Every structure is written in structure tokens, then in C-alpha cells.
N, C-alpha and C positions, 0 to 999 in steps of 0.2 A: 371804759374800764371794766374789768372783771376781777372778781375775787375768787381764788381757789381755796376753798375750805377743805382741809385735810384732817381726817380723824383716824387715829391709830389706837386700837385696843390691844393692850399689852397683857401678858400673863400676870395673874394676881401676884402682888408682891415684887414684881420685877421692873416697875416703872423706872426706878433709879438706875438699873442696869441698862435699860433702853436709852435713857437720857445721856448716860455716860458715853455709850457707843456713838450715839447720834452727835452729841456736842463736839467730840474730838475728831470724828471722821467725816460726817456728812455736813455739819453746819458750815464749815469754811467753804466747802464746795458749793453749797446752795447759795451762800451769800455771793460768791463769785459769779455764778451763772444766772441765778433767778432774780436777784436784785431786791425788790421791795417786799420785805417781810413786814407784815402789819403786826403780827403777834405770834407768840409761841406759848402755849398754856398747858398745864397739867391739871387733871381733875382733882378737885378738892373734896367734893361730896357728890353723891348720886352715882357718878361714874368715875371712881378714883383710879381705875386702871386705864383711863384714856388720856391721850395727849392730843392737842389740837394745834394746827398751824394755819395761818392765814397769809396768803401771798397775793399781792396786787400786780396786775398786768394791764398793759394798754388795751389788749384785745386777746381773743383766743389764739390768733396767729402769733402774737408776741409770746404767749405762754408756750405754744408748741415749738417755736424756734429756740427759745431759751432752754427748754427741757431737752430738745434734740442735741444741742451743743453739749449739755451736761452729760448726756449718755455716751458721748464720744470719749469722755475723760476716763482713763484707766483707773484712776483713784475712786471715781464714782462706782464703776463696775465692781471694784474690789470691796467697797463698802456694802453694796447690795448683796454680794456673796456672803460677807461676814454677818450681815443682819439676817439673811436667810438661814445660815448655819446656826445662828444663836438660838433659834426657836422662840424668840421673845414675842413676836407679833402673832396675835390671834386673828385680827381682822383689820382691814384698811378700807377707808371710804373717802371719796372726795365729791364735793359739790361745787358747782359754779354759780356764783352770785353776782348781781350787779347792784351798785349802790342806788338808793332812791335819790330823788332830787334834793331832799332835805337832810341827807346823810352828812354828818360833820366831815370836814376835810380829812382824808387819809394820808398819812405821811409815809 
């Protein structure tokens, strides 16, 4: 199993706008194609302009196949254009993690 940790830095004061756009346009598509979302979080302190997603995959190949299918969806491509045009994102980052042998079960 791998975990895809995705960190998005949003323009100050615009996290609500980012979440609104994501929730209504991207979230349904990512649930359809990507499957196991472990969590979706907004910064509370320290980095209040960041949002973080955690997605679980069986393997890197599983992740690549799922994301490749999603990129074929015209609704996903339209979302990417809208997000790009919105100017809300300042920075994106992702990291690939693997659970330790004593990690609690991930649902």
C-alpha cells in the first residue's frame, strides 16, 4: 500500500473559495476514480492557507492507472481549467508514503 499525501497552498483568505470549487466539481470525480480517501483537512494553525488530502492505493501502479482514467474524463479536465483560471492555488506538493508495520488500519 502507498499513501499519496497532497498539500495545496491557497492564496491567503481564499481557502473557502478553493474548498467550494473543489467540493462541488472535483470531489465527486475523485471519489469515482481514486477510491480510498483517508482524509481531507484544512489548516487550522501554522499553515492556515493549506489543505491536505491523503489517498490510499494498493501500489504505485494502481495510483497511476486510477489517475490516468480520471484524466480521460472531460469533467475532470474542465475542473482543472477552472481551478487554473481561478488563480486560487499558489503551490502544490505531493509525497508518497508507506505505512509502518504498526500503523493502525487505514479505512
